[in-house]
C-alpha positions as CSV (number, residue, x, y, z in Angstrom):
1,X,10.2,-4.6,-16.2
2,X,12.5,-2.1,-17.9
3,X,15.6,-4.1,-16.9
4,X,14.1,-7.5,-17.6
5,X,13.0,-6.4,-21.1
6,X,16.3,-4.5,-21.7
7,X,14.3,-1.6,-23.0
8,X,16.1,1.6,-24.1
9,X,16.3,4.1,-21.2
10,X,15.7,7.8,-21.4
11,X,15.1,10.4,-18.7
12,X,11.6,10.9,-19.9
13,X,9.0,12.3,-17.4
14,X,6.4,9.7,-18.7
15,X,8.7,6.8,-17.8
16,X,9.4,8.2,-14.4
17,X,5.7,8.6,-13.7
18,X,4.9,5.2,-15.0
19,X,7.4,3.7,-12.5
20,X,5.8,5.8,-9.7
21,X,2.3,4.5,-10.6
22,X,3.6,0.9,-10.7
23,X,5.1,1.4,-7.3
24,X,1.8,2.7,-5.9
25,X,0.1,-0.3,-7.5
26,X,2.4,-2.7,-5.6
27,X,1.5,-0.9,-2.4
28,X,-2.3,-1.1,-3.0
29,X,-2.1,-4.8,-3.9
30,X,-0.1,-5.5,-0.7
31,X,-2.7,-3.6,1.4
32,X,-5.6,-5.4,-0.2
33,X,-4.0,-8.8,0.5
34,X,-3.1,-7.9,4.1
35,X,-6.6,-6.5,4.8
36,X,-8.2,-9.7,3.6
37,X,-5.7,-11.7,5.8
38,X,-6.7,-9.6,8.9
39,X,-10.4,-10.0,8.0
40,X,-9.9,-13.8,7.9
41,X,-8.3,-13.7,11.3
42,X,-11.4,-12.0,12.6
43,X,-13.7,-14.6,11.0
44,X,-11.5,-17.2,12.7
45,X,-12.7,-15.8,16.0
46,X,-16.3,-16.2,15.0
47,X,-15.6,-19.8,13.7
48,X,-14.2,-20.6,17.1
49,X,-17.4,-19.4,18.8
50,X,-19.5,-21.7,16.6
51,X,-17.1,-24.6,17.2
52,X,-16.4,-25.0,13.5
53,X,-12.8,-26.2,14.0
54,X,-12.1,-27.2,10.4
55,X,-13.2,-23.8,9.2
56,X,-11.1,-22.1,11.8
57,X,-8.0,-24.0,10.8
58,X,-8.6,-23.3,7.1
59,X,-9.0,-19.6,7.8
60,X,-5.8,-19.5,9.8
61,X,-3.7,-21.1,7.1
62,X,-5.2,-18.9,4.3
63,X,-4.7,-15.7,6.5
64,X,-1.0,-16.6,7.2
65,X,-0.4,-17.3,3.5
66,X,-1.9,-14.0,2.4
67,X,-0.1,-12.0,5.0
68,X,3.3,-13.4,3.9
69,X,2.4,-12.8,0.2
70,X,1.4,-9.2,1.0
71,X,4.6,-8.4,2.8
72,X,6.8,-10.0,0.2
73,X,4.9,-8.1,-2.5
74,X,5.6,-4.7,-1.0
75,X,9.3,-5.6,-0.6
76,X,9.3,-6.6,-4.3
77,X,7.7,-3.2,-5.1
78,X,10.3,-1.2,-3.2
79,X,13.2,-3.2,-4.8
80,X,11.7,-2.9,-8.3
81,X,11.1,0.9,-7.9
82,X,14.8,1.4,-6.8
83,X,16.3,-0.5,-9.7
84,X,13.9,1.0,-12.3
85,X,14.7,4.5,-11.2
86,X,18.4,3.7,-11.2
87,X,18.1,2.3,-14.7
88,X,16.2,5.4,-16.0
89,X,18.9,7.7,-14.5
90,X,21.4,5.9,-16.8
91,X,19.5,6.9,-19.9
92,X,19.8,9.7,-22.3
93,X,18.6,13.3,-21.5
94,X,15.5,14.4,-23.3
95,X,14.7,17.8,-24.7
96,X,12.8,20.3,-22.5
97,X,10.3,20.6,-25.3
98,X,9.4,16.9,-24.9
99,X,8.9,17.4,-21.1
100,X,6.2,20.1,-21.7
101,X,4.3,17.8,-24.0
102,X,0.5,17.7,-23.1
103,X,0.8,14.0,-22.6
104,X,3.1,14.6,-19.7
105,X,0.5,16.7,-17.9
106,X,-2.0,13.9,-18.4
107,X,0.5,11.4,-17.0
108,X,0.9,13.7,-14.0
109,X,-2.9,13.6,-13.5
110,X,-2.9,9.8,-13.7
111,X,-0.1,9.6,-11.1
112,X,-2.1,11.9,-8.8
113,X,-5.1,9.7,-9.2
114,X,-2.9,6.7,-8.2
115,X,-2.0,8.5,-5.0
116,X,-5.8,9.1,-4.4
117,X,-6.6,5.5,-4.9
118,X,-3.9,4.5,-2.5
119,X,-5.2,6.9,0.0
120,X,-8.7,5.6,-0.3
121,X,-7.4,2.0,0.0
122,X,-5.7,2.9,3.3
123,X,-8.6,4.7,4.8
124,X,-11.1,1.9,3.9
125,X,-8.6,-0.6,5.3
126,X,-8.3,1.2,8.6
127,X,-12.0,1.7,8.8
128,X,-12.8,-2.0,8.3
129,X,-10.3,-3.0,11.1
130,X,-11.7,-0.5,13.6
131,X,-15.4,-1.4,12.9
132,X,-14.7,-5.2,13.1
133,X,-13.0,-4.6,16.5
134,X,-16.1,-2.7,17.6
135,X,-18.4,-5.6,16.3
136,X,-16.4,-8.2,18.4
137,X,-16.6,-6.0,21.5
138,X,-20.4,-5.7,21.1
139,X,-20.6,-9.5,20.5
140,X,-18.9,-10.1,23.9
141,X,-21.3,-7.7,25.7
142,X,-24.5,-9.0,24.1
143,X,-23.8,-12.7,24.6
144,X,-21.8,-12.2,27.8
145,X,-18.9,-14.2,26.6
146,X,-15.1,-13.8,26.4
147,X,-13.6,-14.4,23.0
148,X,-10.5,-16.4,22.9
149,X,-7.3,-14.6,22.0
150,X,-6.5,-10.9,22.4
151,X,-8.5,-9.5,19.5
152,X,-8.1,-6.0,20.9
153,X,-4.4,-5.9,20.0
154,X,-5.1,-3.9,16.9
155,X,-7.5,-1.3,18.4
156,X,-5.1,1.5,17.5
157,X,-3.7,0.3,14.3
158,X,-6.9,1.0,12.4
159,X,-6.8,4.7,13.4
160,X,-3.1,4.8,12.5
161,X,-3.8,3.4,9.0
162,X,-6.6,5.9,8.5
163,X,-4.1,8.7,9.4
164,X,-1.5,7.3,7.0
165,X,-4.3,7.4,4.3
166,X,-5.0,11.0,5.0
167,X,-1.2,11.7,5.0
168,X,-1.0,9.9,1.7
169,X,-3.6,12.2,0.2
170,X,-1.7,15.3,1.4
171,X,1.7,14.0,0.1
172,X,0.1,13.0,-3.2
173,X,-1.4,16.6,-3.6
174,X,2.0,18.2,-2.8
175,X,3.8,15.9,-5.2
176,X,1.3,16.7,-8.0
177,X,1.9,20.5,-7.7
178,X,5.6,19.9,-7.5
179,X,5.4,17.7,-10.6
180,X,3.5,20.4,-12.6
181,X,6.1,23.0,-11.6
182,X,8.9,20.8,-12.8
183,X,7.1,19.9,-16.1
184,X,6.5,23.7,-16.7
185,X,10.2,24.2,-16.3
186,X,11.0,21.4,-18.8
187,X,12.8,19.2,-16.2
188,X,11.3,16.3,-14.2
189,X,12.9,13.8,-11.8
190,X,11.1,11.5,-9.4
191,X,11.3,12.5,-5.7
192,X,13.0,9.2,-4.8
193,X,13.4,10.0,-1.1
194,X,9.7,10.7,-0.8
195,X,8.7,7.4,-2.4
196,X,11.3,5.5,-0.4
197,X,10.3,7.0,2.9
198,X,6.6,6.5,2.1
199,X,7.3,2.9,1.2
200,X,9.2,2.3,4.4
201,X,6.2,3.6,6.5
202,X,3.8,1.4,4.6
203,X,6.2,-1.6,5.0
204,X,6.3,-1.1,8.8
205,X,2.5,-1.0,9.0
206,X,2.3,-4.1,6.9
207,X,4.9,-5.8,9.0
208,X,2.9,-5.1,12.2
209,X,-0.2,-6.5,10.5
210,X,1.7,-9.6,9.4
211,X,3.0,-10.1,13.0
212,X,-0.6,-9.9,14.1
213,X,-1.9,-12.5,11.6
214,X,1.0,-14.8,12.6
215,X,0.1,-14.2,16.3
216,X,3.5,-12.8,17.1
217,X,1.9,-9.7,18.7
């Protein structure tokens, strides 16, 4: 957005944090989209049991479309984050007095809350996957049937996503205290390696889920 609008650039802490929150917003949107795609794949299994073929085909196509959109969206978020940070780095330096402005501390709090929202999204996402797997297993036992397809292929991915959610909360907390220390010192820069590494982890998780929806794994 900064580049597209050709806005003046400055190494202002509020701009850095705004880019960070936008980046985390991309991640959450991608997770919401992929979680819905996985959920539709699970509903497709139930539609197959009830012999509702047309519903099953519709769910399959929608799930595939959502999974591709979710994956592309997180890629767009990573690329946008990289170029926005690079654009800000080319701006003018601001006075240390501007960095210790009370609004900067509030921006740091909003960024921390964005980390918490992302963590909650991941934990809920993983929990839903695990519980739906449990529901399908119980369905097989109660009705003594074998559901088509290998619906157990994501038994461990739900736990993995929950752990990533907890890891996100820890990283967000550490990043918050680091941010406050830098603001107190009158100098703030985004921890780009942290955000890039974190984005790579989320991207790999989303890629696995996309392969699952596409029935590649």
